[in-house]
PyMOL CGO cylinders between C-alpha atoms (Angstrom):
from pymol import cmd
from pymol.cgo import CYLINDER

trace = [
    CYLINDER, 103.66, 96.68, 134.00, 105.10, 97.56, 130.62, 0.3, 1, 1, 1, 1, 1, 1,
    CYLINDER, 105.10, 97.56, 130.62, 102.82, 98.57, 127.75, 0.3, 1, 1, 1, 1, 1, 1,
    CYLINDER, 102.82, 98.57, 127.75, 103.91, 97.85, 124.21, 0.3, 1, 1, 1, 1, 1, 1,
    CYLINDER, 103.91, 97.85, 124.21, 102.97, 100.34, 121.55, 0.3, 1, 1, 1, 1, 1, 1,
    CYLINDER, 102.97, 100.34, 121.55, 101.58, 98.61, 118.48, 0.3, 1, 1, 1, 1, 1, 1,
    CYLINDER, 101.58, 98.61, 118.48, 101.27, 100.17, 115.04, 0.3, 1, 1, 1, 1, 1, 1,
    CYLINDER, 101.27, 100.17, 115.04, 97.70, 100.57, 113.85, 0.3, 1, 1, 1, 1, 1, 1,
    CYLINDER, 97.70, 100.57, 113.85, 98.70, 101.24, 110.24, 0.3, 1, 1, 1, 1, 1, 1,
    CYLINDER, 98.70, 101.24, 110.24, 95.77, 101.17, 107.83, 0.3, 1, 1, 1, 1, 1, 1,
    CYLINDER, 95.77, 101.17, 107.83, 95.63, 99.43, 104.47, 0.3, 1, 1, 1, 1, 1, 1,
    CYLINDER, 95.63, 99.43, 104.47, 96.38, 102.52, 102.39, 0.3, 1, 1, 1, 1, 1, 1,
    CYLINDER, 96.38, 102.52, 102.39, 99.34, 103.54, 104.58, 0.3, 1, 1, 1, 1, 1, 1,
    CYLINDER, 99.34, 103.54, 104.58, 100.64, 99.97, 104.36, 0.3, 1, 1, 1, 1, 1, 1,
    CYLINDER, 100.64, 99.97, 104.36, 100.49, 99.92, 100.57, 0.3, 1, 1, 1, 1, 1, 1,
    CYLINDER, 100.49, 99.92, 100.57, 101.86, 103.43, 100.02, 0.3, 1, 1, 1, 1, 1, 1,
    CYLINDER, 101.86, 103.43, 100.02, 104.60, 102.92, 102.61, 0.3, 1, 1, 1, 1, 1, 1,
    CYLINDER, 104.60, 102.92, 102.61, 105.51, 99.50, 101.12, 0.3, 1, 1, 1, 1, 1, 1,
    CYLINDER, 105.51, 99.50, 101.12, 105.07, 97.56, 104.35, 0.3, 1, 1, 1, 1, 1, 1,
    CYLINDER, 105.07, 97.56, 104.35, 104.40, 93.85, 104.69, 0.3, 1, 1, 1, 1, 1, 1,
    CYLINDER, 104.40, 93.85, 104.69, 100.64, 93.29, 104.27, 0.3, 1, 1, 1, 1, 1, 1,
    CYLINDER, 100.64, 93.29, 104.27, 100.58, 90.49, 106.87, 0.3, 1, 1, 1, 1, 1, 1,
    CYLINDER, 100.58, 90.49, 106.87, 102.06, 92.31, 109.87, 0.3, 1, 1, 1, 1, 1, 1,
    CYLINDER, 102.06, 92.31, 109.87, 102.05, 95.89, 108.51, 0.3, 1, 1, 1, 1, 1, 1,
    CYLINDER, 102.05, 95.89, 108.51, 105.37, 96.50, 110.26, 0.3, 1, 1, 1, 1, 1, 1,
    CYLINDER, 105.37, 96.50, 110.26, 108.23, 95.10, 108.16, 0.3, 1, 1, 1, 1, 1, 1,
    CYLINDER, 108.23, 95.10, 108.16, 109.46, 96.90, 105.07, 0.3, 1, 1, 1, 1, 1, 1,
    CYLINDER, 109.46, 96.90, 105.07, 109.14, 94.97, 101.78, 0.3, 1, 1, 1, 1, 1, 1,
    CYLINDER, 109.14, 94.97, 101.78, 112.20, 96.51, 100.11, 0.3, 1, 1, 1, 1, 1, 1,
    CYLINDER, 112.20, 96.51, 100.11, 115.84, 96.27, 101.16, 0.3, 1, 1, 1, 1, 1, 1,
    CYLINDER, 115.84, 96.27, 101.16, 116.90, 99.78, 100.12, 0.3, 1, 1, 1, 1, 1, 1,
    CYLINDER, 116.90, 99.78, 100.12, 115.30, 103.21, 100.36, 0.3, 1, 1, 1, 1, 1, 1,
    CYLINDER, 115.30, 103.21, 100.36, 113.68, 104.67, 97.25, 0.3, 1, 1, 1, 1, 1, 1,
    CYLINDER, 113.68, 104.67, 97.25, 116.24, 105.74, 94.66, 0.3, 1, 1, 1, 1, 1, 1,
    CYLINDER, 116.24, 105.74, 94.66, 116.52, 106.36, 90.94, 0.3, 1, 1, 1, 1, 1, 1,
    CYLINDER, 116.52, 106.36, 90.94, 118.61, 103.19, 90.47, 0.3, 1, 1, 1, 1, 1, 1,
    CYLINDER, 118.61, 103.19, 90.47, 116.05, 100.66, 89.29, 0.3, 1, 1, 1, 1, 1, 1,
    CYLINDER, 116.05, 100.66, 89.29, 118.13, 97.61, 90.25, 0.3, 1, 1, 1, 1, 1, 1,
    CYLINDER, 118.13, 97.61, 90.25, 118.65, 98.82, 93.83, 0.3, 1, 1, 1, 1, 1, 1,
    CYLINDER, 118.65, 98.82, 93.83, 115.14, 100.20, 93.98, 0.3, 1, 1, 1, 1, 1, 1,
    CYLINDER, 115.14, 100.20, 93.98, 113.42, 96.86, 93.35, 0.3, 1, 1, 1, 1, 1, 1,
    CYLINDER, 113.42, 96.86, 93.35, 115.48, 94.60, 95.67, 0.3, 1, 1, 1, 1, 1, 1,
    CYLINDER, 115.48, 94.60, 95.67, 113.02, 92.96, 98.05, 0.3, 1, 1, 1, 1, 1, 1,
    CYLINDER, 113.02, 92.96, 98.05, 113.59, 90.92, 101.18, 0.3, 1, 1, 1, 1, 1, 1,
    CYLINDER, 113.59, 90.92, 101.18, 112.97, 87.20, 100.57, 0.3, 1, 1, 1, 1, 1, 1,
    CYLINDER, 112.97, 87.20, 100.57, 110.88, 87.22, 103.75, 0.3, 1, 1, 1, 1, 1, 1,
    CYLINDER, 110.88, 87.22, 103.75, 109.46, 90.02, 105.84, 0.3, 1, 1, 1, 1, 1, 1,
    CYLINDER, 109.46, 90.02, 105.84, 112.10, 90.95, 108.44, 0.3, 1, 1, 1, 1, 1, 1,
    CYLINDER, 112.10, 90.95, 108.44, 109.42, 91.18, 111.14, 0.3, 1, 1, 1, 1, 1, 1,
    CYLINDER, 109.42, 91.18, 111.14, 106.93, 88.32, 110.61, 0.3, 1, 1, 1, 1, 1, 1,
    CYLINDER, 106.93, 88.32, 110.61, 108.69, 86.01, 108.15, 0.3, 1, 1, 1, 1, 1, 1,
    CYLINDER, 108.69, 86.01, 108.15, 106.07, 86.25, 105.39, 0.3, 1, 1, 1, 1, 1, 1,
    CYLINDER, 106.07, 86.25, 105.39, 107.44, 85.30, 101.95, 0.3, 1, 1, 1, 1, 1, 1,
    CYLINDER, 107.44, 85.30, 101.95, 107.45, 88.25, 99.58, 0.3, 1, 1, 1, 1, 1, 1,
    CYLINDER, 107.45, 88.25, 99.58, 107.39, 86.13, 96.43, 0.3, 1, 1, 1, 1, 1, 1,
    CYLINDER, 107.39, 86.13, 96.43, 104.51, 83.69, 96.64, 0.3, 1, 1, 1, 1, 1, 1,
    CYLINDER, 104.51, 83.69, 96.64, 105.24, 81.83, 93.41, 0.3, 1, 1, 1, 1, 1, 1,
    CYLINDER, 105.24, 81.83, 93.41, 107.57, 81.98, 90.45, 0.3, 1, 1, 1, 1, 1, 1,
    CYLINDER, 107.57, 81.98, 90.45, 106.82, 85.07, 88.37, 0.3, 1, 1, 1, 1, 1, 1,
    CYLINDER, 106.82, 85.07, 88.37, 104.45, 86.42, 91.03, 0.3, 1, 1, 1, 1, 1, 1,
    CYLINDER, 104.45, 86.42, 91.03, 105.13, 90.08, 90.26, 0.3, 1, 1, 1, 1, 1, 1,
    CYLINDER, 105.13, 90.08, 90.26, 104.42, 89.86, 86.52, 0.3, 1, 1, 1, 1, 1, 1,
    CYLINDER, 104.42, 89.86, 86.52, 100.91, 91.10, 87.30, 0.3, 1, 1, 1, 1, 1, 1,
    CYLINDER, 100.91, 91.10, 87.30, 102.20, 94.36, 88.73, 0.3, 1, 1, 1, 1, 1, 1,
    CYLINDER, 102.20, 94.36, 88.73, 102.16, 95.81, 85.23, 0.3, 1, 1, 1, 1, 1, 1,
    CYLINDER, 102.16, 95.81, 85.23, 98.38, 96.02, 85.54, 0.3, 1, 1, 1, 1, 1, 1,
    CYLINDER, 98.38, 96.02, 85.54, 98.59, 97.74, 88.91, 0.3, 1, 1, 1, 1, 1, 1,
    CYLINDER, 98.59, 97.74, 88.91, 101.27, 100.13, 87.63, 0.3, 1, 1, 1, 1, 1, 1,
    CYLINDER, 101.27, 100.13, 87.63, 99.15, 100.98, 84.59, 0.3, 1, 1, 1, 1, 1, 1,
    CYLINDER, 99.15, 100.98, 84.59, 96.11, 101.65, 86.81, 0.3, 1, 1, 1, 1, 1, 1,
    CYLINDER, 96.11, 101.65, 86.81, 98.15, 103.91, 89.11, 0.3, 1, 1, 1, 1, 1, 1,
    CYLINDER, 98.15, 103.91, 89.11, 99.44, 105.87, 86.10, 0.3, 1, 1, 1, 1, 1, 1,
    CYLINDER, 99.44, 105.87, 86.10, 95.89, 106.27, 84.76, 0.3, 1, 1, 1, 1, 1, 1,
    CYLINDER, 95.89, 106.27, 84.76, 94.60, 107.45, 88.13, 0.3, 1, 1, 1, 1, 1, 1,
    CYLINDER, 94.60, 107.45, 88.13, 97.43, 109.94, 88.47, 0.3, 1, 1, 1, 1, 1, 1,
    CYLINDER, 97.43, 109.94, 88.47, 96.94, 111.23, 84.92, 0.3, 1, 1, 1, 1, 1, 1,
    CYLINDER, 96.94, 111.23, 84.92, 93.19, 111.56, 85.47, 0.3, 1, 1, 1, 1, 1, 1,
    CYLINDER, 93.19, 111.56, 85.47, 93.62, 113.52, 88.70, 0.3, 1, 1, 1, 1, 1, 1,
    CYLINDER, 93.62, 113.52, 88.70, 96.31, 115.70, 87.11, 0.3, 1, 1, 1, 1, 1, 1,
    CYLINDER, 96.31, 115.70, 87.11, 94.04, 116.28, 84.09, 0.3, 1, 1, 1, 1, 1, 1,
    CYLINDER, 94.04, 116.28, 84.09, 91.18, 117.38, 86.36, 0.3, 1, 1, 1, 1, 1, 1,
    CYLINDER, 91.18, 117.38, 86.36, 93.39, 119.71, 88.44, 0.3, 1, 1, 1, 1, 1, 1,
    CYLINDER, 93.39, 119.71, 88.44, 94.92, 121.20, 85.28, 0.3, 1, 1, 1, 1, 1, 1,
    CYLINDER, 94.92, 121.20, 85.28, 91.45, 121.73, 83.82, 0.3, 1, 1, 1, 1, 1, 1,
    CYLINDER, 91.45, 121.73, 83.82, 90.27, 123.49, 87.01, 0.3, 1, 1, 1, 1, 1, 1,
    CYLINDER, 90.27, 123.49, 87.01, 93.33, 125.72, 87.41, 0.3, 1, 1, 1, 1, 1, 1,
    CYLINDER, 93.33, 125.72, 87.41, 94.47, 126.39, 83.84, 0.3, 1, 1, 1, 1, 1, 1,
    CYLINDER, 94.47, 126.39, 83.84, 91.85, 125.02, 81.50, 0.3, 1, 1, 1, 1, 1, 1,
    CYLINDER, 91.85, 125.02, 81.50, 92.27, 123.34, 78.14, 0.3, 1, 1, 1, 1, 1, 1,
    CYLINDER, 92.27, 123.34, 78.14, 92.55, 124.85, 74.72, 0.3, 1, 1, 1, 1, 1, 1,
    CYLINDER, 92.55, 124.85, 74.72, 94.03, 123.60, 71.47, 0.3, 1, 1, 1, 1, 1, 1,
    CYLINDER, 94.03, 123.60, 71.47, 94.54, 127.19, 70.26, 0.3, 1, 1, 1, 1, 1, 1,
    CYLINDER, 94.54, 127.19, 70.26, 97.28, 128.10, 72.75, 0.3, 1, 1, 1, 1, 1, 1,
    CYLINDER, 97.28, 128.10, 72.75, 98.70, 124.57, 73.26, 0.3, 1, 1, 1, 1, 1, 1,
    CYLINDER, 98.70, 124.57, 73.26, 97.59, 124.18, 76.90, 0.3, 1, 1, 1, 1, 1, 1,
    CYLINDER, 97.59, 124.18, 76.90, 96.60, 120.59, 76.19, 0.3, 1, 1, 1, 1, 1, 1,
    CYLINDER, 96.60, 120.59, 76.19, 100.02, 119.84, 74.72, 0.3, 1, 1, 1, 1, 1, 1,
    CYLINDER, 100.02, 119.84, 74.72, 101.69, 121.41, 77.75, 0.3, 1, 1, 1, 1, 1, 1,
    CYLINDER, 101.69, 121.41, 77.75, 99.60, 119.19, 80.05, 0.3, 1, 1, 1, 1, 1, 1,
    CYLINDER, 99.60, 119.19, 80.05, 100.50, 116.14, 77.98, 0.3, 1, 1, 1, 1, 1, 1,
    CYLINDER, 100.50, 116.14, 77.98, 104.22, 116.97, 78.06, 0.3, 1, 1, 1, 1, 1, 1,
    CYLINDER, 104.22, 116.97, 78.06, 104.32, 117.76, 81.80, 0.3, 1, 1, 1, 1, 1, 1,
    CYLINDER, 104.32, 117.76, 81.80, 102.22, 114.69, 82.64, 0.3, 1, 1, 1, 1, 1, 1,
    CYLINDER, 102.22, 114.69, 82.64, 104.63, 112.45, 80.71, 0.3, 1, 1, 1, 1, 1, 1,
    CYLINDER, 104.63, 112.45, 80.71, 107.66, 113.93, 82.48, 0.3, 1, 1, 1, 1, 1, 1,
    CYLINDER, 107.66, 113.93, 82.48, 106.07, 113.58, 85.93, 0.3, 1, 1, 1, 1, 1, 1,
    CYLINDER, 106.07, 113.58, 85.93, 105.10, 109.96, 85.19, 0.3, 1, 1, 1, 1, 1, 1,
    CYLINDER, 105.10, 109.96, 85.19, 108.68, 109.15, 84.17, 0.3, 1, 1, 1, 1, 1, 1,
    CYLINDER, 108.68, 109.15, 84.17, 110.01, 110.78, 87.36, 0.3, 1, 1, 1, 1, 1, 1,
    CYLINDER, 110.01, 110.78, 87.36, 107.46, 108.92, 89.50, 0.3, 1, 1, 1, 1, 1, 1,
    CYLINDER, 107.46, 108.92, 89.50, 108.21, 105.55, 87.86, 0.3, 1, 1, 1, 1, 1, 1,
    CYLINDER, 108.21, 105.55, 87.86, 110.51, 104.19, 90.62, 0.3, 1, 1, 1, 1, 1, 1,
    CYLINDER, 110.51, 104.19, 90.62, 107.84, 104.97, 93.24, 0.3, 1, 1, 1, 1, 1, 1,
    CYLINDER, 107.84, 104.97, 93.24, 105.01, 103.62, 91.06, 0.3, 1, 1, 1, 1, 1, 1,
    CYLINDER, 105.01, 103.62, 91.06, 106.90, 100.35, 90.53, 0.3, 1, 1, 1, 1, 1, 1,
    CYLINDER, 106.90, 100.35, 90.53, 107.33, 99.89, 94.28, 0.3, 1, 1, 1, 1, 1, 1,
    CYLINDER, 107.33, 99.89, 94.28, 103.76, 100.79, 95.15, 0.3, 1, 1, 1, 1, 1, 1,
    CYLINDER, 103.76, 100.79, 95.15, 102.42, 98.49, 92.44, 0.3, 1, 1, 1, 1, 1, 1,
    CYLINDER, 102.42, 98.49, 92.44, 104.38, 95.58, 93.97, 0.3, 1, 1, 1, 1, 1, 1,
    CYLINDER, 104.38, 95.58, 93.97, 103.12, 96.51, 97.42, 0.3, 1, 1, 1, 1, 1, 1,
    CYLINDER, 103.12, 96.51, 97.42, 99.55, 96.74, 96.12, 0.3, 1, 1, 1, 1, 1, 1,
    CYLINDER, 99.55, 96.74, 96.12, 99.84, 93.43, 94.24, 0.3, 1, 1, 1, 1, 1, 1,
    CYLINDER, 99.84, 93.43, 94.24, 101.08, 91.45, 97.25, 0.3, 1, 1, 1, 1, 1, 1,
    CYLINDER, 101.08, 91.45, 97.25, 98.43, 93.04, 99.48, 0.3, 1, 1, 1, 1, 1, 1,
    CYLINDER, 98.43, 93.04, 99.48, 95.72, 91.45, 97.31, 0.3, 1, 1, 1, 1, 1, 1,
    CYLINDER, 95.72, 91.45, 97.31, 97.10, 87.97, 97.96, 0.3, 1, 1, 1, 1, 1, 1,
    CYLINDER, 97.10, 87.97, 97.96, 98.48, 88.23, 101.51, 0.3, 1, 1, 1, 1, 1, 1,
    CYLINDER, 98.48, 88.23, 101.51, 96.00, 89.58, 104.01, 0.3, 1, 1, 1, 1, 1, 1,
    CYLINDER, 96.00, 89.58, 104.01, 96.53, 91.39, 107.30, 0.3, 1, 1, 1, 1, 1, 1,
    CYLINDER, 96.53, 91.39, 107.30, 96.65, 89.16, 110.35, 0.3, 1, 1, 1, 1, 1, 1,
    CYLINDER, 96.65, 89.16, 110.35, 96.45, 91.13, 113.62, 0.3, 1, 1, 1, 1, 1, 1,
    CYLINDER, 96.45, 91.13, 113.62, 97.53, 87.97, 115.48, 0.3, 1, 1, 1, 1, 1, 1,
    CYLINDER, 97.53, 87.97, 115.48, 100.51, 87.23, 113.26, 0.3, 1, 1, 1, 1, 1, 1,
    CYLINDER, 100.51, 87.23, 113.26, 102.78, 86.63, 116.28, 0.3, 1, 1, 1, 1, 1, 1,
    CYLINDER, 102.78, 86.63, 116.28, 100.78, 83.52, 117.23, 0.3, 1, 1, 1, 1, 1, 1,
    CYLINDER, 100.78, 83.52, 117.23, 100.53, 82.08, 113.70, 0.3, 1, 1, 1, 1, 1, 1,
    CYLINDER, 100.53, 82.08, 113.70, 103.17, 81.03, 111.22, 0.3, 1, 1, 1, 1, 1, 1,
    CYLINDER, 103.17, 81.03, 111.22, 102.92, 82.52, 107.72, 0.3, 1, 1, 1, 1, 1, 1,
    CYLINDER, 102.92, 82.52, 107.72, 101.26, 80.41, 105.05, 0.3, 1, 1, 1, 1, 1, 1,
    CYLINDER, 101.26, 80.41, 105.05, 103.48, 77.85, 103.37, 0.3, 1, 1, 1, 1, 1, 1,
    CYLINDER, 103.48, 77.85, 103.37, 102.77, 78.32, 99.68, 0.3, 1, 1, 1, 1, 1, 1,
    CYLINDER, 102.77, 78.32, 99.68, 102.99, 75.08, 97.68, 0.3, 1, 1, 1, 1, 1, 1,
    CYLINDER, 102.99, 75.08, 97.68, 103.74, 76.78, 94.35, 0.3, 1, 1, 1, 1, 1, 1,
    CYLINDER, 103.74, 76.78, 94.35, 107.22, 77.84, 95.37, 0.3, 1, 1, 1, 1, 1, 1,
    CYLINDER, 107.22, 77.84, 95.37, 109.93, 75.94, 93.54, 0.3, 1, 1, 1, 1, 1, 1,
    CYLINDER, 109.93, 75.94, 93.54, 113.27, 77.18, 94.85, 0.3, 1, 1, 1, 1, 1, 1,
    CYLINDER, 113.27, 77.18, 94.85, 115.12, 75.97, 91.74, 0.3, 1, 1, 1, 1, 1, 1,
    CYLINDER, 115.12, 75.97, 91.74, 112.91, 78.13, 89.50, 0.3, 1, 1, 1, 1, 1, 1,
    CYLINDER, 112.91, 78.13, 89.50, 113.10, 81.34, 91.53, 0.3, 1, 1, 1, 1, 1, 1,
    CYLINDER, 113.10, 81.34, 91.53, 114.65, 84.26, 89.59, 0.3, 1, 1, 1, 1, 1, 1,
    CYLINDER, 114.65, 84.26, 89.59, 114.97, 82.03, 86.54, 0.3, 1, 1, 1, 1, 1, 1,
    CYLINDER, 114.97, 82.03, 86.54, 114.14, 84.52, 83.84, 0.3, 1, 1, 1, 1, 1, 1,
]
cmd.load_cgo(trace, "trace")
C-alpha cells in the first residue's frame, strides 16, 4: 500500500511562496524571482497543478496596487519600530533622515518581491482553498472575455 505525501501548506506560506490558492501546490509565476520586472511578473494562464485560472477577469490585478501599498506600509511600520528600539530617533543627529533614506532603498530593492506577493495575496482573496480540488473542476468565471485579455 503506497502512501502519498500531501502538502499541508498554510495560507500565509501559500501567499508568501506565491502558490496557487486553490490547490496550494502549483506556482503562480513562470520564472523565479529576479530584478527583471517583465520576467518577474509572467504568470501561468492556469495553475500547472489544478488548472485554476490565474486571471479571473480582464484587469483583475489592477487592485494589487492597494495590496502592494499595504505591504509597504506594514514593512515601513515594522522597520520604524525596530529602528526606534535599536537606534532611536532624533532630528538633531539626522537618525530620522537615515531611517527614511534606508527605508526607501530597502523598499525599492524589495519591489519585485512585493509585486509578486501582492498578486498572490490579491488572488487568494477571490479564489479559496479547496482541499478536494482533485475531485472538482475549477470555477468557470463568466467575466473572462478572451478577446479583451492583455488589451491595455
